[in-house]
C-alpha positions as CSV (number, residue, x, y, z in Angstrom):
1,M,-45.3,-2.9,-3.9
2,N,-42.2,-4.2,-4.9
3,T,-39.4,-2.6,-2.8
4,P,-35.5,-3.8,-3.3
5,V,-35.0,-4.4,0.3
6,P,-31.3,-5.9,0.0
7,R,-30.2,-2.8,-1.9
8,A,-32.2,-0.7,0.3
9,G,-30.2,-2.5,3.1
10,L,-27.2,-1.7,1.7
11,E,-28.0,2.2,1.1
12,R,-28.6,2.8,4.7
13,F,-25.7,0.6,6.4
14,F,-22.9,1.9,3.9
15,K,-24.2,5.3,3.5
16,I,-24.1,5.0,-0.3
17,G,-26.0,7.8,-1.4
18,E,-25.2,10.1,1.6
19,R,-21.8,9.9,0.0
20,G,-22.8,10.4,-3.6
21,S,-22.1,7.1,-4.5
22,T,-24.4,4.0,-6.2
23,V,-24.0,0.3,-5.8
24,G,-22.8,-0.1,-9.1
25,R,-19.9,2.2,-8.3
26,E,-18.9,0.6,-5.0
27,V,-18.8,-2.8,-6.9
28,R,-16.4,-1.4,-9.8
29,G,-14.2,0.4,-7.3
30,G,-13.9,-2.7,-5.5
31,L,-13.0,-4.6,-8.6
32,V,-10.6,-2.3,-9.8
33,T,-8.8,-1.8,-6.1
34,F,-8.4,-5.7,-6.0
35,F,-7.1,-6.1,-9.8
36,T,-4.5,-3.5,-8.8
37,M,-3.3,-4.7,-5.6
38,A,-3.6,-8.6,-6.3
39,Y,-0.3,-8.9,-7.2
40,I,0.7,-9.0,-3.6
41,V,-0.4,-12.4,-2.9
42,V,2.5,-13.4,-5.7
43,L,4.8,-10.5,-4.4
44,N,4.7,-11.1,-0.8
45,P,5.7,-14.9,-1.3
46,I,8.7,-13.6,-3.3
47,I,9.9,-11.1,-0.5
48,I,9.6,-13.2,2.7
49,G,8.8,-16.8,1.6
50,G,11.3,-19.2,0.6
51,M,11.8,-23.0,-0.7
52,A,13.8,-26.1,-0.3
53,G,17.4,-25.4,-1.6
54,S,17.6,-21.8,-1.4
55,D,19.3,-19.7,0.7
56,R,16.8,-16.4,0.1
57,N,14.9,-15.5,3.4
58,L,16.5,-17.6,5.4
59,D,16.1,-17.1,9.6
60,L,19.2,-17.2,11.9
61,T,18.3,-21.1,12.3
62,G,18.1,-21.6,8.4
63,S,14.5,-22.1,8.2
64,F,12.0,-20.2,5.9
65,L,8.5,-19.5,5.3
66,P,7.3,-22.0,2.0
67,S,6.1,-19.7,-0.5
68,A,2.9,-21.4,-1.2
69,Q,1.9,-21.2,2.3
70,V,2.8,-17.3,2.2
71,A,0.6,-17.0,-0.7
72,A,-2.4,-18.5,1.2
73,V,-2.2,-16.6,4.1
74,T,-1.5,-13.2,2.4
75,A,-5.0,-13.6,0.8
76,L,-6.5,-14.5,3.9
77,V,-5.4,-11.8,5.7
78,A,-6.1,-9.2,3.0
79,G,-9.3,-10.6,2.6
80,V,-10.6,-10.8,6.2
81,M,-8.9,-7.3,7.1
82,T,-10.5,-5.4,4.2
83,L,-13.5,-6.6,5.1
84,L,-13.7,-5.6,8.6
85,M,-12.6,-2.0,7.3
86,G,-15.2,-1.9,5.4
87,L,-17.7,-3.4,7.9
88,V,-16.8,-1.7,10.4
89,A,-15.2,1.5,9.4
90,N,-17.2,2.0,6.2
91,F,-14.2,3.3,4.0
92,P,-12.8,2.1,0.8
93,F,-9.4,1.4,2.1
94,A,-8.3,-2.2,1.2
95,I,-6.1,-4.1,3.4
96,A,-3.1,-6.3,2.5
97,A,0.7,-6.9,3.5
98,G,3.0,-3.8,3.7
99,L,5.6,-4.0,1.1
100,G,7.8,-1.7,3.4
101,I,7.8,-4.1,6.2
102,N,7.8,-7.1,4.9
103,S,11.1,-5.9,3.3
104,L,12.6,-4.7,6.6
105,L,11.7,-8.2,8.4
106,A,13.2,-10.4,5.3
107,V,16.3,-8.3,5.2
108,T,17.3,-6.7,8.6
109,I,15.0,-8.6,11.1
110,A,14.7,-12.4,10.2
111,P,18.3,-12.9,9.9
112,T,18.9,-11.9,13.4
113,M,16.1,-14.5,14.9
114,T,13.9,-17.1,14.2
115,W,10.8,-16.3,11.5
116,P,7.9,-16.9,14.6
117,Q,10.2,-14.5,16.6
118,A,10.4,-11.7,14.0
119,M,6.5,-11.8,13.4
120,G,5.9,-11.7,17.5
121,L,7.3,-8.3,16.8
122,V,4.9,-7.8,14.2
123,V,2.0,-8.4,16.5
124,I,3.8,-6.3,19.4
125,D,3.7,-3.6,16.9
126,G,0.1,-3.9,15.9
127,V,-0.9,-4.4,19.6
128,I,0.2,-0.8,20.1
129,I,-0.8,0.6,16.6
130,V,-4.3,-0.4,18.2
131,I,-3.7,1.0,21.8
132,L,-2.8,4.2,20.2
133,G,-5.8,4.0,18.1
134,L,-8.0,3.3,20.8
135,T,-7.0,6.0,23.1
136,G,-7.5,8.7,20.8
137,F,-3.7,9.7,20.3
138,R,-3.9,8.5,16.7
139,T,-6.5,10.3,15.6
140,A,-5.4,13.3,17.6
141,V,-1.9,13.6,15.4
142,F,-4.0,12.9,12.4
143,N,-6.1,15.9,13.1
144,A,-3.3,18.2,14.3
145,V,-1.5,18.1,10.8
146,P,-1.7,21.1,8.9
147,P,-4.3,21.4,5.8
148,E,-1.3,21.8,3.4
149,L,0.5,19.3,4.4
150,K,-2.5,17.2,4.3
151,S,-2.9,18.2,0.5
152,A,0.9,17.6,0.1
153,I,0.6,14.3,1.4
154,A,-2.5,13.3,-0.9
155,A,-0.3,14.9,-3.7
156,G,3.0,12.8,-2.6
157,I,0.9,9.7,-2.8
158,G,-0.2,10.6,-6.1
159,A,3.5,10.8,-7.0
160,F,4.4,7.4,-5.2
161,I,1.5,5.4,-6.9
162,A,2.5,6.4,-10.2
163,F,6.0,5.8,-9.5
164,I,5.0,2.3,-8.5
165,G,3.5,1.7,-11.9
166,L,5.9,3.2,-13.7
167,V,8.7,1.0,-12.1
168,D,6.7,-2.3,-12.3
169,A,5.7,-2.0,-15.6
170,G,9.5,-1.4,-16.8
171,F,9.0,2.0,-17.7
172,V,11.6,3.2,-15.2
173,T,14.4,0.9,-14.3
174,G,17.6,1.2,-12.5
175,T,21.3,1.6,-14.0
176,D,24.6,0.2,-13.1
177,G,26.6,2.3,-12.4
178,G,24.9,5.6,-14.0
179,P,22.0,7.6,-12.9
180,P,19.8,6.2,-10.1
181,V,17.1,5.7,-12.7
182,Q,16.7,5.7,-16.5
183,L,13.8,5.2,-19.3
184,G,13.2,1.4,-20.0
185,V,16.1,-0.3,-21.2
186,D,18.9,1.7,-22.0
187,G,17.2,5.1,-22.1
188,S,14.3,3.8,-24.4
189,I,11.2,1.8,-24.7
190,A,12.7,-1.5,-26.0
191,T,10.4,-4.5,-24.8
192,V,6.8,-5.2,-25.8
193,P,5.5,-5.8,-22.4
194,T,6.7,-1.8,-21.8
195,L,5.2,-0.8,-24.6
196,V,1.8,-2.7,-23.5
197,F,1.8,-0.5,-20.2
198,V,2.5,2.5,-22.5
199,I,-1.0,1.6,-24.5
200,G,-2.7,1.3,-21.3
201,V,-1.9,4.5,-19.8
202,L,-3.0,6.5,-22.9
203,L,-6.1,4.0,-23.0
204,M,-6.9,4.3,-19.8
205,G,-6.4,8.0,-19.8
206,V,-8.9,8.4,-23.3
207,L,-11.5,6.4,-21.0
208,T,-11.1,8.5,-17.9
209,V,-11.2,12.1,-20.1
210,R,-14.0,11.0,-21.8
211,K,-15.7,10.2,-18.5
212,I,-16.6,6.7,-19.2
213,P,-18.2,4.7,-16.3
214,G,-15.7,1.8,-15.3
215,A,-12.9,3.5,-17.3
216,L,-10.0,1.8,-15.2
217,L,-11.8,-1.8,-14.9
218,I,-12.3,-1.4,-18.9
219,G,-8.8,-0.3,-19.3
220,I,-7.6,-3.5,-17.4
221,A,-9.7,-5.5,-19.0
222,I,-8.7,-4.7,-22.4
223,M,-5.1,-4.9,-21.6
224,S,-5.6,-8.1,-19.9
225,V,-6.8,-9.7,-23.5
226,L,-4.2,-7.6,-25.6
227,S,-1.2,-9.2,-22.8
228,L,-2.5,-12.7,-23.9
229,I,-2.8,-12.1,-27.4
230,V,1.0,-10.7,-27.2
231,E,2.3,-13.5,-25.1
232,A,0.4,-16.2,-27.9
233,I,2.2,-14.5,-30.6
234,W,5.5,-13.8,-29.6
235,G,5.9,-16.0,-26.6
236,L,8.1,-13.6,-24.5
237,G,7.5,-16.3,-21.0
238,S,9.2,-15.6,-17.8
239,M,12.2,-13.5,-19.3
240,S,13.2,-10.7,-16.9
241,D,11.7,-7.4,-18.0
242,K,15.4,-6.2,-19.3
243,S,15.5,-8.8,-21.6
244,G,12.1,-8.5,-23.1
245,G,9.7,-10.3,-20.5
246,W,6.9,-9.7,-18.3
247,A,7.8,-8.0,-15.3
248,M,6.1,-10.6,-13.1
249,N,2.8,-12.6,-14.0
250,V,3.1,-14.4,-17.6
251,P,0.0,-13.9,-19.3
252,G,-1.6,-17.3,-20.6
253,T,-3.8,-20.1,-20.4
254,P,-3.3,-21.4,-16.4
255,D,-2.6,-25.3,-15.7
256,S,-5.8,-25.2,-13.5
257,L,-8.5,-23.4,-12.1
258,L,-8.2,-24.3,-8.3
259,R,-5.6,-24.7,-5.7
260,L,-6.3,-25.5,-2.2
261,P,-4.7,-23.1,0.2
262,D,-2.4,-24.1,2.8
263,L,-2.8,-22.3,6.2
264,S,-0.6,-23.8,8.2
265,L,1.3,-21.0,9.1
266,V,-1.4,-19.4,10.8
267,G,-0.7,-19.1,14.8
268,Q,3.1,-20.1,13.8
269,V,4.3,-16.7,16.2
270,D,6.5,-16.5,19.3
271,L,5.4,-13.3,20.8
272,F,8.1,-12.8,23.2
273,G,10.7,-14.9,21.7
274,A,12.8,-11.8,19.9
275,I,13.3,-10.2,23.5
276,E,14.7,-13.0,24.9
277,H,16.8,-13.7,21.6
278,V,18.3,-10.3,20.8
279,G,17.8,-8.4,24.2
280,Y,15.3,-5.3,25.2
281,L,17.1,-2.8,23.5
282,V,17.3,-4.4,20.0
283,A,14.1,-5.8,19.8
284,G,12.6,-2.3,21.3
285,I,14.7,-0.6,18.3
286,F,13.1,-3.0,15.7
287,V,9.5,-2.5,17.1
288,F,9.9,1.3,17.3
289,T,10.7,1.2,13.5
290,L,8.0,-1.1,12.8
291,V,5.5,1.1,14.9
292,L,6.3,4.4,13.0
293,S,6.4,2.9,9.8
294,N,3.3,1.2,10.3
295,F,1.8,4.3,12.2
296,F,2.6,7.1,9.3
297,D,2.2,4.8,6.0
298,A,-1.6,4.2,7.0
299,M,-2.3,7.7,8.4
300,G,-0.7,9.3,4.5
301,T,-2.7,6.8,2.5
302,M,-6.1,7.5,4.4
303,T,-5.5,11.1,4.2
304,G,-4.6,11.1,0.3
305,V,-7.1,8.1,-0.5
306,G,-9.9,10.3,1.4
307,K,-9.0,13.6,0.2
308,E,-9.3,12.4,-3.3
309,G,-12.6,10.9,-2.6
310,G,-14.2,13.6,-0.9
311,L,-14.6,12.1,2.4
312,A,-12.7,14.7,4.1
313,D,-13.8,18.1,5.8
314,A,-12.7,21.0,4.8
315,D,-9.7,20.6,7.1
316,G,-8.7,17.7,5.7
317,N,-9.9,15.4,8.4
318,L,-11.9,12.3,7.9
319,P,-14.9,11.9,10.1
320,G,-15.0,8.5,11.7
321,I,-11.3,8.1,11.3
322,G,-10.7,6.4,14.7
323,K,-12.3,3.3,13.7
324,A,-10.5,2.8,10.7
325,L,-7.4,3.7,12.5
326,V,-7.8,0.9,15.0
327,V,-8.7,-1.8,12.3
328,E,-5.9,-0.8,10.5
329,G,-3.8,-1.4,13.8
330,A,-5.3,-5.1,13.8
331,G,-3.8,-5.8,10.5
332,A,-0.4,-5.9,12.2
333,V,-1.5,-8.0,14.8
334,V,-3.4,-10.4,12.8
335,G,-0.7,-10.3,9.5
336,G,1.8,-11.4,12.5
337,A,0.0,-13.9,13.8
338,A,-0.5,-15.6,10.7
339,S,3.2,-14.7,9.3
340,A,1.9,-13.1,6.3
341,S,3.9,-9.7,7.6
342,S,2.2,-6.3,8.9
343,N,-1.1,-5.6,7.0
344,T,-1.5,-2.0,6.1
345,V,-4.0,0.3,4.4
346,F,-2.8,-0.2,0.4
347,V,-2.1,3.0,-1.5
348,E,-3.8,0.9,-4.4
349,S,-6.8,1.8,-3.1
350,A,-7.0,5.2,-4.5
351,A,-7.6,3.4,-7.9
352,G,-11.0,1.9,-6.6
353,V,-11.8,5.7,-5.3
354,A,-11.0,7.0,-8.5
355,E,-13.6,4.4,-10.3
356,G,-16.1,5.8,-7.8
357,A,-16.0,3.9,-4.7
358,R,-16.8,5.9,-1.7
359,T,-18.0,3.4,0.9
360,G,-17.0,0.2,2.9
361,L,-19.2,-2.0,0.2
362,A,-16.3,-1.5,-1.9
363,N,-13.9,-3.1,0.7
364,V,-16.2,-5.9,0.7
365,V,-16.2,-6.5,-2.9
366,T,-12.5,-6.6,-2.8
367,G,-12.2,-8.5,0.5
368,V,-14.4,-11.2,-1.0
369,L,-12.1,-11.4,-3.9
370,F,-9.3,-11.8,-1.9
371,L,-10.7,-14.8,0.1
372,V,-11.7,-16.1,-3.2
373,A,-8.3,-16.0,-4.5
374,M,-7.4,-18.2,-2.1
375,F,-8.6,-21.0,-4.2
376,F,-8.2,-19.8,-7.9
377,T,-4.8,-18.2,-7.8
378,P,-3.8,-19.7,-11.0
379,L,-6.3,-17.0,-12.7
380,Y,-4.9,-14.0,-11.2
381,E,-1.4,-14.9,-11.7
382,I,-1.8,-14.9,-15.5
383,I,-2.8,-11.1,-15.2
384,P,0.5,-8.9,-15.8
385,M,1.8,-6.0,-14.0
386,E,1.6,-4.5,-17.3
387,A,-2.0,-4.7,-18.1
388,V,-2.9,-3.1,-14.2
389,T,-0.1,-0.5,-13.2
390,P,-1.3,1.9,-16.0
391,A,-4.0,2.6,-13.7
392,L,-1.7,3.3,-11.0
393,V,-0.3,6.2,-13.2
394,V,-3.8,7.6,-14.0
395,V,-4.4,7.6,-10.4
396,G,-1.5,9.4,-9.8
397,A,-2.0,11.7,-12.2
398,L,-5.7,12.6,-10.6
399,M,-4.2,12.9,-7.4
400,M,-1.5,15.5,-8.1
401,A,-4.6,18.2,-8.3
402,Q,-4.5,18.1,-4.8
403,V,-1.4,20.8,-5.2
404,R,-4.1,23.3,-5.8
405,D,-4.7,23.6,-1.7
406,I,-1.2,24.7,-1.3
407,D,-0.4,28.2,-1.5
408,F,3.8,27.7,-2.8
409,R,4.1,31.6,-2.8
410,R,4.7,31.0,1.2
411,F,8.3,29.5,1.2
412,E,7.4,28.1,5.2
413,Y,4.6,25.8,3.1
414,A,6.2,25.2,-0.3
415,L,9.5,23.8,1.1
416,P,7.8,21.0,3.2
417,A,5.0,20.5,1.0
418,F,7.8,20.0,-1.8
419,L,9.6,17.7,0.4
420,T,6.7,15.7,1.1
421,I,5.7,15.2,-2.3
422,V,9.1,14.2,-3.7
423,V,10.7,12.2,-0.9
424,M,8.0,9.6,-1.0
425,P,8.8,8.2,-4.5
426,F,12.4,9.2,-4.3
427,T,12.7,6.9,-1.1
428,Y,10.1,4.4,-2.0
429,S,8.2,5.3,1.3
430,I,5.0,7.1,2.3
431,A,6.5,7.4,6.0
432,N,9.8,9.1,4.9
433,G,7.8,11.8,3.0
434,I,5.7,12.4,6.0
435,G,8.9,12.5,8.4
436,V,11.0,14.9,6.1
437,G,7.8,17.1,5.7
438,F,6.7,17.0,9.7
439,I,10.4,18.3,10.3
440,A,10.7,20.8,7.6
441,W,7.2,22.4,8.7
442,V,8.2,22.9,12.3
443,V,11.6,24.2,11.3
444,M,10.2,26.7,9.2
445,A,7.7,27.6,11.5
446,A,10.6,28.4,13.9
447,A,12.3,30.6,11.5
448,T,9.1,32.7,10.9
449,G,8.4,33.5,14.6
450,A,5.3,31.1,14.0
451,A,6.7,28.0,16.8
452,R,3.8,28.7,18.9
453,K,1.3,28.0,16.3
454,V,2.4,24.8,15.5
455,H,0.4,21.9,17.3
456,P,2.7,20.4,20.3
457,L,1.6,16.8,18.6
458,L,3.5,17.7,15.6
459,W,6.5,18.8,17.5
460,V,6.7,15.4,19.3
461,V,6.5,13.6,15.9
462,A,8.9,15.6,14.3
463,A,11.3,14.6,17.2
464,L,10.6,11.0,16.8
465,F,11.0,11.3,13.1
466,V,14.5,12.6,13.7
467,V,15.3,9.4,16.1
468,Y,13.7,7.2,13.1
469,F,16.0,8.4,10.4
470,A,18.9,8.3,12.5
471,R,18.2,4.8,13.6
472,G,21.0,3.3,12.0
473,P,23.8,4.9,13.6
474,I,21.6,4.7,17.0
475,S,21.5,1.0,16.7
476,G,25.4,1.0,16.1
477,W,26.0,3.2,19.1
478,V,23.9,0.9,21.5
479,G,25.1,-2.2,19.9
C-alpha cells in the first residue's frame, strides 16, 4: 500500500482537512500572500534606510541604516517570523515590518537618538508585548471585544486593505491645496500603470465570481506579464506615478538573478541607550506609543483575517490565539534586534486567506519565499505594485461582507461600528480605528444605561486610547 506519508504528515500537523482546506489551497494562499506583501522588502529600506550623500533618515549623530542591509534583514526577519507563526500557532498570518511603526521610528524617534537606541526601544516594546501575551492579558482583551466590534474591525480592515491597494496603484492620490484625495491625476485615470491596475481589479473580480481556483494568483501572474509588455512598448521607466510611471517597481528584465544578502545590521542594537539619552519620561512615552500600536494593529488584523477565513467561533474569538499573540510580540523583539523595525501581522495575509489558506502551512510557503527572496531580490523587484494591488481591492470587497453581523438599526452599535470601519482607511491605521471604536462603544453604552454590561477591560483599553490619542499634547506638557 503506497501511503503518501509526507502529505499525510502535513495534514495531521497543520490540521488541514479539519479546517476545510487542502495542501494545494495552502500553497496557493502562501504564494498570494507573499506576492501581495513582498513590496515591504523594497519599501522598508525607503522608509528607514539611507545612503551616503543623502540627508534622509539620519539619526541624531548623522548616521543611517544602509538601504541594502535594511532590505536583507527585512526579508530575513519576515521569513523567520512568518515561519514561526505557521509552525507554532498554525495560523495563516504572515509577519513583516509594520508600516506604521517604521515611519514613527524614522520621523519621530530616530532623530532624537541613535538608530541602535531607537531599535532598543522596539525590542523593549516587543518584550512587553510578549509578557502581555504569556500572562494571558492580550488574549483576555481580545476576547473582551464585543462581537459587533469584531465584525466592524474585520470590515474596517477590508476598507483599509482596499484603500492601500487604491493608493499604492495611483488610483487614489493626494492633492495640493484641494480635497485630501482625488481620483488618479487631476480627477481622471491618466496613466497607463493605473489603467493596468483597473484591468487587474476587473480581471480578478471576474475570476473570483466565476469561482476559478487560484483566482488571485492567476490574476497577479497575468497582470505581471501584461506589465512587462506595457513597459516594453512604452518604456515608462521610473517616472513618478503622477507623470505616467510605475508607483514603485519597474517591470523589466533584471540585471542579475542573485544578490548576496548583507546581514551586518543584525545585533546592532543598544537596549537601554535611549533611556540614558532622552530620559525615562520621553522614552516611556515612545514605548507606550509603540506598545499600543503593536498591540491593537495585530489584534485587529488577526480578528479580521481570522473571521474572513472562518477560523473564529460564534463570538468572533480565535481558538489558540494566545500562541499567535506571543509569536507576533516576538516579531518586535527580533525585528528590533535585527534593525528591521518591529514586525507584526500583515493585513495582506487576507489575500492568502481569500485564496484558500486556513493553516500555518500557507505561512511556511510565504516564510520560505521571504528567505529565498534575500538572494533573489532582482526578480521580485520587477513586479510592479499595479500588478499585485488589485488583489487587495478584491479582498477588501470580500471582507466588507462582515457588516452583515452588525445591527445598524441600533445606533449604540451603529456609531462605534461605523467609526471603526471608516477611521481605519481615513487615518491609515488599524489601531486608530479600533481605539475610536472602543471609546465610542463605552460612551454609547453609558448613554443607554448599559455601562455595567461592558467588560472592565474594555473600559481600561478605552481610557488608554484616550491617552494614546492625546500623546502629542501630553508630550508637550511634560517636555
